[in-house]
N, CA, C and O of each residue as an XYZ file, in Angstrom:
920
protein
N      88.609     82.900    119.976
C      88.695     84.186    119.494
C      89.816     84.906    119.815
O      90.551     85.379    118.948
N      90.041     85.051    121.205
C      91.221     85.554    121.897
C      92.421     85.047    121.445
O      93.381     85.810    121.328
N      92.533     83.633    121.118
C      93.766     83.026    120.979
C      94.046     83.458    119.465
O      95.194     83.793    119.174
N      93.116     83.465    118.560
C      93.327     83.841    117.140
C      93.921     85.489    117.154
O      94.812     85.883    116.401
N      93.245     86.308    118.143
C      93.697     87.701    118.052
C      95.263     87.819    118.464
O      96.037     88.585    117.889
N      95.564     87.115    119.342
C      96.884     86.992    119.906
C      97.933     86.533    118.857
O      99.014     87.111    118.741
N      97.587     85.519    118.135
C      98.249     85.169    117.003
C      98.574     86.048    115.986
O      99.692     86.149    115.481
N      97.486     86.749    115.659
C      97.557     87.816    114.486
C      98.243     88.895    114.969
O      98.994     89.527    114.227
N      98.055     89.240    116.321
C      99.012     90.321    116.770
C     100.493     90.167    116.851
O     101.300     91.069    116.625
N     100.798     88.841    117.223
C     102.051     88.303    117.098
C     102.689     88.459    115.765
O     103.781     89.019    115.681
N     102.029     87.964    114.639
C     102.383     87.858    113.242
C     102.673     89.199    113.019
O     103.815     89.398    112.605
N     101.866     90.317    113.197
C     101.933     91.608    112.950
C     103.216     92.179    113.533
O     104.006     92.747    112.779
N     103.466     92.061    114.825
C     104.605     92.490    115.465
C     105.774     92.107    114.919
O     106.717     92.894    114.838
N     105.847     90.700    114.429
C     107.177     90.063    113.978
C     107.458     90.640    112.629
O     108.604     90.858    112.236
N     106.315     90.897    111.887
C     106.350     91.617    110.546
C     107.026     92.912    110.552
O     107.894     93.268    109.756
N     106.466     93.689    111.683
C     106.876     94.998    111.931
C     108.331     95.007    112.225
O     109.113     95.775    111.663
N     108.657     94.176    113.079
C     109.977     93.988    113.688
C     111.103     93.806    112.319
O     112.062     94.519    112.026
N     110.694     92.852    111.792
C     111.606     92.248    110.604
C     111.642     93.486    109.629
O     112.747     93.779    109.174
N     110.651     94.177    109.291
C     110.752     95.511    108.480
C     111.741     96.506    108.966
O     112.598     97.019    108.247
N     111.577     96.742    110.199
C     112.352     97.832    110.933
C     113.869     97.504    110.813
O     114.710     98.350    110.510
N     114.190     95.965    111.126
C     115.582     95.803    111.270
C     115.999     95.669    109.882
O     117.210     95.821    109.725
N     115.362     95.440    108.897
C     115.743     95.441    107.383
C     116.206     96.807    107.001
O     117.244     97.004    106.368
N     115.371     97.773    107.424
C     115.607     99.160    107.273
C     116.929     99.565    107.998
O     117.767    100.292    107.464
N     117.045     99.084    109.154
C     118.256     99.416    109.921
C     119.626     98.959    109.382
O     120.677     99.601    109.380
N     119.394     97.722    108.931
C     120.656     97.276    108.350
C     121.186     97.792    107.263
O     122.401     97.955    107.148
N     120.087     98.188    106.100
C     120.478     98.996    105.015
C     121.054    100.337    105.188
O     121.899    100.801    104.422
N     120.493    101.056    106.392
C     120.851    102.461    106.620
C     122.388    102.213    107.214
O     123.319    102.963    106.919
N     122.524    101.078    108.075
C     123.828    101.131    108.728
C     124.864    100.862    107.606
O     125.888    101.545    107.580
N     124.672    100.003    106.779
C     125.596     99.569    105.562
C     125.745    100.885    104.729
O     126.870    101.097    104.277
N     124.911    101.658    104.506
C     124.882    102.888    103.805
C     126.115    103.936    104.540
O     127.051    104.512    103.985
N     125.779    103.929    105.743
C     126.800    104.850    106.642
C     128.047    104.295    106.765
O     129.041    105.019    106.808
N     128.128    102.948    106.836
C     129.608    102.508    107.044
C     130.383    102.580    105.452
O     131.605    102.669    105.333
N     129.540    102.531    104.427
C     130.215    102.889    103.271
C     130.744    104.436    103.173
O     131.868    104.689    102.740
N     130.057    105.198    103.505
C     130.337    106.707    103.630
C     131.460    106.779    104.674
O     132.425    107.446    104.300
N     131.545    106.276    105.821
C     132.634    106.747    106.941
C     133.835    106.066    106.507
O     134.884    106.710    106.513
N     133.835    104.661    106.070
C     134.987    103.926    106.075
C     135.453    103.829    104.462
O     136.636    103.560    104.252
N     134.769    103.991    103.587
C     135.244    103.823    102.198
C     135.210    102.486    101.811
O     136.051    102.181    100.966
N     134.262    101.368    102.306
C     134.241    100.033    101.948
C     133.491     99.843    100.643
O     133.617     98.771    100.051
N     132.729    100.794    100.157
C     132.138    100.699     99.107
C     132.631    101.531     97.719
O     131.935    102.053     96.848
N     134.063    101.456     97.850
C     134.589    102.347     96.676
C     135.024    101.768     95.425
O     135.883    102.313     94.733
N     134.463    100.687     95.114
C     134.703    100.163     93.939
C     133.407     99.557     93.235
O     132.334     99.433     93.825
N     133.622     99.202     91.940
C     132.265     98.784     91.299
C     131.710     97.361     91.780
O     130.510     97.088     91.813
N     132.757     96.476     92.155
C     132.456     95.234     92.627
C     132.179     95.102     94.196
O     131.715     94.078     94.696
N     132.467     96.087     94.814
C     132.423     96.211     96.366
C     130.863     95.981     96.915
O     129.846     96.282     96.290
N     130.922     95.423     98.132
C     129.499     95.377     98.723
C     129.814     95.455    100.185
O     130.943     95.172    100.584
N     128.762     95.866    101.081
C     128.786     96.220    102.184
C     127.506     95.644    103.020
O     126.428     96.148    102.706
N     127.494     94.767    103.926
C     126.290     94.260    104.558
C     126.307     94.374    106.060
O     127.250     93.897    106.691
N     125.413     94.921    106.599
C     125.392     94.808    108.118
C     124.121     94.292    108.681
O     123.030     94.675    108.258
N     124.266     93.376    109.688
C     123.253     92.465    110.164
C     123.067     92.853    111.642
O     124.019     92.665    112.398
N     122.032     93.328    112.075
C     121.725     93.442    113.570
C     121.150     92.087    113.974
O     120.150     91.565    113.482
N     121.953     91.577    114.974
C     121.299     90.251    115.556
C     120.225     90.413    116.544
O     119.877     91.541    116.892
N     119.653     89.301    117.039
C     118.779     89.274    118.088
C     117.210     89.558    117.622
O     116.900     90.105    116.563
N     116.357     89.111    118.550
C     115.072     89.260    118.299
C     114.268     89.480    119.691
O     114.400     88.693    120.629
N     113.528     90.480    119.738
C     113.134     91.386    118.843
C     114.035     92.431    118.709
O     114.768     92.742    119.648
N     114.069     93.211    117.264
C     114.795     94.189    117.213
C     114.337     95.536    117.751
O     115.140     96.327    118.245
N     113.043     95.784    117.648
C     112.229     96.855    118.256
C     112.839     96.964    119.726
O     113.283     98.042    120.120
N     112.850     95.912    120.465
C     112.880     96.295    121.853
C     114.303     96.695    122.150
O     114.469     97.557    123.013
N     115.529     96.086    121.435
C     116.702     96.578    121.479
C     116.958     98.147    120.982
O     117.759     98.926    121.500
N     116.111     98.410    119.888
C     116.165     99.744    119.611
C     115.643    100.738    120.504
O     116.185    101.821    120.721
N     114.549    100.324    121.025
C     114.038    101.372    122.271
C     114.765    101.522    123.360
O     114.678    102.547    124.035
N     115.618    100.470    123.687
C     116.550    100.422    124.888
C     117.899    100.995    124.506
O     118.797    101.137    125.336
N     118.029    101.350    123.108
C     119.386    101.510    122.496
C     120.393    100.869    122.875
O     121.455    101.465    123.053
N     120.282     99.546    123.075
C     121.165     98.550    123.427
C     121.169     97.244    122.298
O     120.119     96.607    122.218
N     122.166     96.889    121.545
C     122.405     95.991    120.778
C     123.482     94.982    121.200
O     124.680     95.203    121.370
N     122.710     93.658    121.354
C     123.773     92.618    121.619
C     124.850     92.121    120.836
O     125.901     91.717    121.334
N     124.548     92.152    119.330
C     125.632     91.735    118.440
C     125.376     92.458    117.143
O     124.232     92.523    116.692
N     126.223     92.905    116.640
C     126.058     93.482    115.063
C     127.096     93.055    114.211
O     128.233     93.261    114.634
N     126.978     92.495    113.086
C     127.916     92.059    112.118
C     128.136     92.829    110.944
O     127.113     93.008    110.283
N     129.249     93.371    110.464
C     129.516     94.128    109.322
C     130.300     93.341    108.495
O     131.302     92.829    108.995
N     129.984     93.098    107.063
C     130.873     92.495    106.181
C     131.012     93.224    105.114
O     129.956     93.562    104.579
N     132.259     93.671    104.498
C     132.545     94.382    103.596
C     133.341     93.525    102.375
O     134.255     92.884    102.893
N     133.282     93.338    101.069
C     133.937     92.594    100.256
C     134.232     93.479     99.077
O     133.482     94.344     98.625
N     135.601     93.097     98.575
C     136.043     93.717     97.351
C     136.226     95.309     97.346
O     135.884     95.946     96.350
N     136.697     95.859     98.319
C     136.859     97.364     98.199
C     138.293     97.441     98.257
O     138.960     96.554     98.791
N     138.894     98.672     97.624
C     140.221     98.871     97.238
C     141.008     99.659     98.251
O     140.319    100.512     98.809
N     142.102     99.613     98.591
C     143.144    100.234     99.416
C     144.134    100.937     98.576
O     144.810    100.233     97.826
N     144.322    102.178     98.581
C     145.558    102.841     98.086
C     146.716    102.835     99.030
O     146.552    102.641    100.235
N     147.932    103.055     98.468
C     149.260    102.958     99.164
C     149.189    104.370     99.971
O     148.596    105.331     99.481
N     149.831    104.433    101.236
C     149.927    105.495    102.030
C     150.751    106.508    101.063
O     150.672    107.675    101.446
N     151.404    106.337    100.074
C     152.359    107.070     99.295
C     151.580    107.505     97.947
O     152.058    108.274     97.113
N     150.308    106.897     97.861
C     149.616    107.010     96.595
C     150.425    106.502     95.265
O     150.250    107.039     94.171
N     151.280    105.468     95.462
C     152.086    104.898     94.314
C     151.192    104.457     93.301
O     150.144    103.857     93.539
N     151.665    104.794     92.023
C     150.857    104.552     90.897
C     150.782    102.823     90.507
O     151.743    102.096     90.255
N     149.724    102.550     90.538
C     149.429    101.070     90.381
C     149.339    100.263     91.805
O     149.096     99.058     91.854
N     149.541    100.989     92.824
C     149.468    100.430     94.066
C     148.368     99.975     94.835
O     148.512     99.618     96.005
N     147.127     99.967     94.167
C     145.930     99.649     94.686
C     145.947     98.242     95.058
O     146.682     97.441     94.479
N     145.196     97.927     95.964
C     145.060     96.647     96.540
C     143.766     96.248     97.002
O     143.237     96.866     97.926
N     143.181     95.235     96.429
C     141.719     94.817     96.591
C     141.832     94.026     98.049
O     142.798     93.326     98.348
N     140.736     94.245     98.864
C     140.435     93.488     99.892
C     139.380     92.656     99.459
O     138.380     93.052     98.860
N     139.658     91.372     99.813
C     138.573     90.118     99.450
C     137.400     90.265    100.421
O     136.212     90.285    100.101
N     137.907     90.365    101.654
C     136.650     90.476    102.598
C     137.177     90.903    104.261
O     138.170     90.562    104.905
N     136.208     91.649    104.532
C     136.419     92.274    105.842
C     135.288     91.964    106.786
O     134.155     92.168    106.348
N     135.414     91.501    108.017
C     134.387     91.044    108.778
C     134.654     91.517    110.116
O     135.609     91.121    110.786
N     133.655     92.515    110.565
C     133.705     92.964    111.917
C     132.425     92.546    112.745
O     131.262     92.730    112.388
N     132.835     91.974    113.870
C     131.594     91.587    114.817
C     131.499     92.592    116.197
O     132.395     92.621    117.040
N     130.661     93.141    116.249
C     130.501     94.297    117.315
C     129.741     93.849    118.521
O     128.567     93.586    118.257
N     130.037     93.710    119.606
C     129.353     93.014    120.851
C     129.161     94.153    121.693
O     130.050     94.981    121.896
N     127.926     94.213    122.225
C     127.532     95.239    123.314
C     127.528     96.641    122.904
O     128.233     97.499    123.434
N     126.553     96.886    121.757
C     126.660     98.077    121.096
C     125.542     99.290    121.804
O     124.329     99.118    121.680
N     125.975    100.238    122.381
C     125.125    101.149    123.146
C     125.188    102.585    122.364
O     126.210    103.193    122.043
N     123.956    102.932    122.162
C     123.763    104.333    121.513
C     123.923    105.314    122.589
O     122.963    105.558    123.320
N     125.036    105.891    122.749
C     125.304    107.038    123.719
C     124.521    108.093    123.726
O     123.958    108.507    124.739
N     124.413    108.705    122.362
C     123.746    109.859    122.270
C     123.053    109.786    121.140
O     123.598    109.589    120.054
N     121.660    109.954    121.309
C     120.644    109.756    120.107
C     120.784    111.029    119.261
O     120.897    110.872    118.045
N     120.790    112.205    119.738
C     121.102    113.430    119.122
C     122.250    113.471    118.038
O     122.109    113.965    116.919
N     123.250    112.968    118.452
C     124.432    112.981    117.576
C     124.655    111.596    116.933
O     125.570    111.372    116.142
N     123.777    110.718    117.322
C     123.935    109.406    116.551
C     125.196    108.832    116.968
O     125.803    108.228    116.084
N     125.793    108.890    118.256
C     127.021    108.363    118.736
C     126.749    107.050    119.418
O     125.684    106.824    119.993
N     127.652    106.267    119.346
C     127.671    104.813    119.868
C     129.092    104.271    120.266
O     130.156    104.731    119.851
N     128.951    103.299    121.071
C     129.987    102.653    121.568
C     129.966    101.168    121.770
O     129.001    100.713    122.384
N     130.959    100.288    121.308
C     130.892     98.863    121.384
C     131.799     98.491    122.480
O     132.852     99.117    122.606
N     131.471     97.448    123.358
C     132.242     96.926    124.376
C     133.533     96.219    123.856
O     134.676     96.328    124.301
N     133.077     95.456    122.794
C     134.311     94.487    122.116
C     134.024     94.527    120.669
O     132.879     94.404    120.236
N     135.045     94.696    119.930
C     134.858     94.335    118.438
C     136.050     93.379    118.073
O     137.232     93.513    118.388
N     135.461     92.383    117.334
C     136.600     91.321    116.809
C     136.327     91.316    115.470
O     135.203     91.716    115.169
N     137.174     90.913    114.437
C     137.343     90.727    113.165
C     138.231     90.187    112.435
O     139.210     89.847    113.100
N     138.323     89.918    111.126
C     139.344     89.457    110.173
C     139.148     90.329    108.865
O     138.159     90.943    108.464
N     140.430     90.178    108.329
C     140.480     90.816    107.059
C     141.212     89.814    106.135
O     142.240     89.274    106.544
N     140.760     89.569    105.002
C     141.418     88.540    104.113
C     141.944     89.133    102.770
O     141.172     89.643    101.957
N     143.296     89.045    102.570
C     143.917     89.307    101.077
C     144.031     88.010    100.353
O     144.297     87.010    101.019
N     143.866     87.914     99.111
C     144.071     86.842     98.258
C     145.535     87.065     97.788
O     146.154     88.126     97.718
N     145.952     85.760     97.471
C     147.529     85.854     97.137
C     147.485     86.416     95.560
O     148.491     86.962     95.107
N     146.301     86.267     94.754
C     146.138     86.832     93.495
C     146.301     88.286     93.350
O     146.976     88.807     92.463
N     145.587     88.978     94.354
C     145.872     90.356     94.609
C     146.855     90.837     94.912
O     147.330     91.833     94.366
N     147.430     90.127     95.992
C     149.085     90.651     96.447
C     149.933     90.514     95.194
O     150.671     91.420     94.806
N     149.789     89.252     94.525
C     150.731     89.226     93.309
C     150.456     90.337     92.323
O     151.382     90.911     91.751
N     149.336     90.607     92.146
C     149.068     91.615     91.015
C     149.328     93.035     91.398
O     149.333     93.850     90.476
N     149.562     93.490     92.702
C     149.945     94.686     93.145
C     151.456     94.760     93.106
O     152.036     95.769     92.704
N     152.084     93.676     93.527
C     153.580     93.783     93.180
C     154.038     93.635     92.047
O     155.202     93.974     91.832
N     153.283     93.119     91.085
C     153.680     93.124     89.793
C     153.585     94.471     88.864
O     154.277     94.713     87.875
N     152.558     95.280     89.428
C     152.353     96.429     88.964
C     153.400     97.259     89.714
O     154.007     97.975     88.918
N     153.754     97.382     90.791
C     154.694     98.114     91.400
C     156.153     97.930     90.920
O     156.918     98.890     90.826
N     156.527     96.597     90.606
C     157.539     96.319     90.014
C     158.008     97.096     88.753
O     159.171     97.460     88.580
N     157.082     97.290     87.976
C     157.218     98.104     86.656
C     157.748     97.143     85.592
O     157.009     96.269     85.139
N     158.977     97.278     85.194
C     159.489     96.374     84.092
C     159.774     94.805     84.928
O     159.945     94.598     86.130
N     159.747     93.939     83.888
C     160.030     92.648     84.351
C     158.907     91.686     84.377
O     157.823     92.265     84.304
N     158.831     90.498     84.453
C     157.898     89.565     84.375
C     157.033     89.695     85.672
O     157.249     90.533     86.547
N     155.956     88.700     85.695
C     154.928     88.762     86.931
C     155.618     88.467     88.074
O     156.564     87.681     88.018
N     155.273     89.004     89.152
C     155.588     88.601     90.480
C     154.436     87.803     91.297
O     153.318     88.288     91.476
N     154.812     86.580     91.751
C     153.917     85.885     92.497
C     154.081     85.736     94.030
O     155.173     85.632     94.590
N     152.962     85.738     94.603
C     152.984     85.644     96.083
C     152.164     84.386     96.442
O     151.089     84.090     95.921
N     152.823     83.665     97.421
C     152.126     82.312     97.753
C     152.556     82.294     99.425
O     153.351     83.066     99.960
N     151.843     81.257    100.039
C     152.130     80.905    101.323
C     153.545     80.501    101.628
O     154.074     79.718    100.839
N     154.245     80.935    102.684
C     155.228     80.430    103.256
C     155.400     80.048    104.783
O     154.773     80.775    105.554
N     156.114     79.071    105.324
C     155.684     78.920    106.589
C     156.439     79.927    107.528
O     157.327     80.661    107.092
N     156.066     79.924    108.757
C     156.704     80.995    109.744
C     156.096     82.170    110.034
O     156.798     83.095    110.442
N     154.631     82.354    109.870
C     154.063     83.364    110.349
C     154.048     83.370    112.010
O     153.948     82.354    112.697
N     154.157     84.584    112.459
C     154.186     84.767    113.925
C     153.859     86.019    114.341
O     154.433     87.014    113.900
N     152.933     86.065    115.202
C     152.373     87.395    115.874
C     151.757     88.099    114.622
O     150.979     87.613    113.801
N     152.297     89.379    114.668
C     151.453     90.274    113.304
C     152.240     90.241    112.130
O     152.043     91.082    111.254
N     153.242     89.236    111.989
C     153.886     89.184    110.535
C     153.649     87.885    109.927
O     154.016     86.852    110.485
N     153.091     87.892    108.884
C     152.650     86.816    108.006
C     153.765     86.541    107.060
O     154.000     87.374    106.185
N     154.557     85.333    107.158
C     155.663     85.172    105.799
C     154.926     84.536    104.489
O     154.076     83.646    104.449
N     155.508     85.255    103.464
C     154.918     84.843    102.408
C     156.080     84.545    101.327
O     157.153     85.140    101.426
N     155.856     83.645    100.328
C     156.832     83.298     99.256
C     156.607     84.160     98.061
O     155.519     84.255     97.492
N     157.760     84.820     97.693
C     157.713     85.912     96.592
C     158.546     85.364     95.546
O     159.679     85.004     95.866
N     158.102     85.223     94.144
C     158.944     84.647     93.085
C     158.522     85.675     91.851
O     157.385     86.094     91.632
N     159.615     85.947     91.171
C     159.561     86.641     89.918
C     160.688     87.431     89.709
O     161.776     87.172     90.222
N     160.451     88.514     88.879
C     161.533     89.403     88.191
C     161.228     90.860     88.553
O     160.101     91.314     88.355
N     162.181     91.580     89.066
C     161.821     92.994     89.487
C     163.140     93.830     88.801
O     164.281     93.643     89.222
N     162.849     94.736     87.735
C     163.751     95.564     87.131
C     164.843     94.570     86.491
O     166.039     94.852     86.566
N     164.508     93.703     86.023
C     165.312     92.456     85.220
C     166.184     91.749     86.147
O     167.217     91.254     85.696
N     165.897     91.632     87.424
C     166.619     90.875     88.403
C     165.790     89.892     89.149
O     164.634     90.194     89.443
N     166.290     88.741     89.476
C     165.375     87.813     89.995
C     165.087     88.288     91.645
O     166.001     88.655     92.383
N     163.752     88.213     92.037
C     163.336     88.603     93.180
C     162.594     87.221     93.963
O     161.387     87.162     94.200
N     163.428     86.319     94.247
C     162.875     85.079     94.773
C     163.342     85.026     96.318
O     164.427     85.457     96.710
N     162.492     84.514     97.022
C     162.742     84.301     98.604
C     161.551     84.737     99.473
O     160.472     84.897     98.901
N     161.623     84.908    100.553
C     160.555     85.032    101.578
C     160.448     86.477    102.164
O     161.414     87.065    102.652
N     159.163     87.007    102.072
C     158.903     88.181    102.206
C     158.008     88.314    103.468
O     157.586     87.253    103.927
N     157.680     89.396    104.055
C     156.803     89.561    105.316
C     155.659     90.701    105.016
O     155.843     91.772    104.439
N     154.544     90.239    105.507
C     153.289     91.145    105.567
C     153.318     91.522    106.907
O     153.257     90.655    107.779
N     153.396     92.598    107.158
C     153.161     93.125    108.542
C     151.865     94.007    108.822
O     151.628     95.030    108.178
N     151.107     93.559    109.762
C     149.755     94.140    109.946
C     149.978     94.819    111.323
O     150.017     94.014    112.253
N     150.144     96.218    111.681
C     150.066     96.900    112.803
C     149.543     97.913    112.742
O     149.681     98.578    111.714
N     148.674     98.447    113.930
C     147.497     99.338    113.971
C     146.655     99.190    113.018
O     145.808     98.308    113.157
N     146.657     99.859    112.016
C     145.511     99.898    110.934
C     146.340     99.937    109.496
O     145.895    100.261    108.395
N     147.665     99.512    109.841
C     148.493     99.624    108.499
C     148.999     98.316    108.002
O     149.505     97.589    108.857
N     148.957     97.912    106.858
C     149.521     96.733    106.303
C     150.742     97.158    105.430
O     150.677     98.199    104.777
N     151.754     96.440    105.408
C     153.123     96.741    104.934
C     153.587     95.439    104.333
O     153.438     94.416    105.001
N     154.157     95.375    103.091
C     154.796     94.331    102.604
C     156.186     94.325    102.283
O     156.512     95.320    101.634
N     157.224     93.424    102.558
C     158.415     93.559    102.166
C     158.890     92.647    101.234
O     158.579     91.462    101.350
N     159.764     93.117    100.110
C     160.207     92.235     99.258
C     161.545     91.592     99.759
O     162.216     92.223    100.577
N     162.006     90.257     99.270
C     163.075     89.743     99.560
C     164.283     90.604     99.381
O     164.422     91.290     98.368
N     165.171     90.578    100.366
C     166.419     91.336    100.165
C     166.197     92.916    100.207
O     167.069     93.714     99.864
N     165.221     93.194    100.561
C     165.034     94.742    100.569
C     164.945     95.243    102.050
O     164.495     94.475    102.901
N     165.316     96.375    102.354
C     165.336     96.828    103.639
C     164.118     97.663    103.919
O     163.788     97.874    105.086
N     163.513     98.093    103.024
C     162.051     98.920    102.991
C     161.009     98.315    102.494
O     161.202     97.559    101.542
N     159.727     98.489    102.986
C     158.570     97.953    102.327
C     158.355     98.190    100.900
O     158.791     99.239    100.424
N     157.701     97.301    100.109
C     157.357     97.774     98.679
C     156.220     98.661     98.733
O     156.036     99.430     97.790
N     155.375     98.648     99.795
C     154.348     99.548    100.010
C     153.567     99.254    101.401
O     153.718     98.288    102.148
N     152.765    100.265    101.525
C     152.189    100.356    102.917
C     150.707    100.747    102.381
O     150.512    101.628    101.544
N     149.673     99.947    102.999
C     148.452    100.402    102.874
C     147.687    100.717    104.255
O     148.060    100.140    105.277
N     146.657    101.596    104.286
C     146.180    102.147    105.618
C     144.600    101.488    105.391
O     144.060    101.506    104.284
N     144.119    101.057    106.300
C     142.689    100.550    106.419
C     142.045    101.346    107.137
O     142.622    101.632    108.187
N     140.709    101.987    106.914
C     139.942    102.747    107.759
C     139.149    101.587    108.646
O     138.397    100.709    108.222
N     139.546    101.856    109.973
C     138.682    100.935    111.023
C     138.046    101.809    112.041
O     138.447    102.968    112.147
N     137.043    101.341    112.839
C     136.439    102.168    113.980
C     137.475    102.449    115.088
O     138.274    101.579    115.432
N     137.453    103.488    115.556
C     138.280    104.021    116.503
C     138.563    103.021    117.592
O     137.583    102.473    118.094
N     139.910    102.665    118.081
C     140.455    101.811    119.086
C     140.315    100.176    118.639
O     140.335     99.228    119.424
N     140.175    100.111    117.222
C     140.297     98.620    116.519
C     141.557     98.634    115.778
O     141.809     99.511    114.951
N     142.369     97.654    116.068
C     143.558     97.471    115.365
C     144.020     96.213    115.249
O     143.701     95.401    116.117
N     144.806     95.840    114.221
C     145.320     94.420    113.942
C     146.051     93.722    115.165
O     146.862     94.312    115.879
N     145.667     92.379    115.325
C     146.375     91.695    116.406
C     147.201     90.614    116.025
O     148.100     90.269    116.792
N     146.985     89.889    114.695
C     147.701     88.829    114.081
C     147.595     88.796    112.824
O     146.633     89.369    112.314
N     148.470     88.177    112.074
C     148.361     87.741    110.572
C     148.730     86.517    110.425
O     149.488     86.009    111.251
N     148.352     85.956    109.555
C     148.484     84.496    109.186
C     148.521     83.968    107.747
O     147.510     84.140    107.066
N     149.510     83.385    107.248
C     149.597     82.978    105.799
C     148.785     81.775    105.736
O     149.212     80.837    106.408
N     147.579     81.563    105.000
C     146.774     80.530    104.860
C     147.113     79.844    103.465
O     147.796     80.508    102.685
N     146.734     78.684    103.116
C     146.773     78.319    101.691
C     146.127     79.166    100.555
O     146.508     79.151     99.384
N     145.039     79.948    101.082
C     144.214     80.628    100.220
C     144.633     82.168    100.076
O     144.326     82.821     99.079
N     145.374     82.705    101.173
C     145.618     84.136    101.448
C     146.227     84.355    102.779
O     146.639     83.481    103.542
N     146.232     85.774    102.979
C     146.767     86.214    104.273
C     145.521     86.706    104.994
O     144.814     87.588    104.507
N     145.233     86.058    106.295
C     144.279     86.374    107.185
C     144.870     87.334    108.276
O     145.884     86.995    108.884
N     144.275     88.477    108.520
C     144.508     89.574    109.551
C     143.545     89.474    110.661
O     142.367     89.575    110.321
N     143.765     89.313    111.806
C     142.860     89.369    112.964
C     142.766     90.599    113.275
O     143.697     91.347    112.980
N     141.657     91.081    113.923
C     141.734     92.374    114.599
C     140.858     92.434    115.918
O     139.979     91.595    116.113
N     141.098     93.352    116.728
C     140.352     93.478    117.978
C     140.285     94.982    118.504
O     141.146     95.810    118.208
N     139.287     95.232    119.236
C     139.329     96.447    119.923
C     138.235     96.489    120.865
O     137.152     95.932    120.684
N     138.645     97.356    122.151
C     137.843     97.425    123.379
C     137.396     98.789    123.474
O     138.050     99.653    122.890
N     136.295     99.123    124.180
C     135.368    100.518    124.104
C     135.728    101.048    123.022
O     136.677    101.830    122.957
N     134.925    100.646    121.896
C     135.208    101.103    120.514
C     134.187    102.248    120.400
O     133.006    102.028    120.671
N     134.612    103.477    120.003
C     133.950    104.744    119.841
C     133.540    104.655    118.238
O     134.407    104.653    117.364
N     132.065    104.578    117.936
C     131.805    104.423    116.560
C     131.399    105.822    116.055
O     130.898    105.952    114.938
N     131.613    106.866    116.874
C     131.213    108.027    116.231
C     129.735    108.064    115.963
O     128.882    107.706    116.775
N     129.516    108.502    114.822
C     128.087    108.479    114.398
C     127.575    107.136    114.485
O     128.281    106.233    114.037
N     126.404    106.852    115.015
C     125.827    105.642    115.066
C     125.319    105.011    114.011
O     124.376    105.554    113.436
N     125.812    103.767    113.535
C     125.350    103.094    112.347
C     124.116    102.027    112.748
O     123.612    101.253    111.934
N     123.754    102.126    114.054
C     122.812    101.038    114.426
C     121.713    101.637    115.017
O     120.889    100.793    115.369
N     121.346    102.944    115.291
C     120.273    103.420    115.656
C     119.158    103.616    114.647
O     119.539    103.504    113.482
N     117.975    103.862    114.805
C     116.990    103.935    113.726
C     116.884    105.335    113.337
O     116.113    105.670    112.438
């Protein structure tokens, strides 16, 4: 009888724990959408997953080992609000390690380490350059060799204002801004700013066969309003 009681209590605790973490995940995703604008398009989605079991023990201690945030298909505007300059982000992933709720009253939290990636497809990059080019045919962006540090090299081909624009361009990721240079141009065709948690910034950019992958890192990241407390 005692064994049966223990099993029943364990099942009830597990069920309660999973209900609590599901609610916390949903609330965290909602707050992330509000704070960072990751849910700003009809196709966008934001998901937060608080790792580890039991969740309730972590919640009572106000310490969470690992939290993952994934946002997909949200839109960035250029820093100059250029017409047609919107850029769709295929995927953003943030992994937060060692999250501590520092002030329950103000729902403030801090993460010891944040790592992540942001992915831009060549189709979306091609589309925004075509729109910004105005007259002329479509502009195509594809992989090029030579990515180094925070600069990803991309192949750009097409017509801008009736003139060929063929060559290698650079997608530069610094701080929380992404800029894209056209071949032969001394200035960036456009610059986009990504809303990121405080102290998180871009660390590297890579041109892959499918798109540009931008790595991110941050230490002692102030999350402001805690998105991980109950």
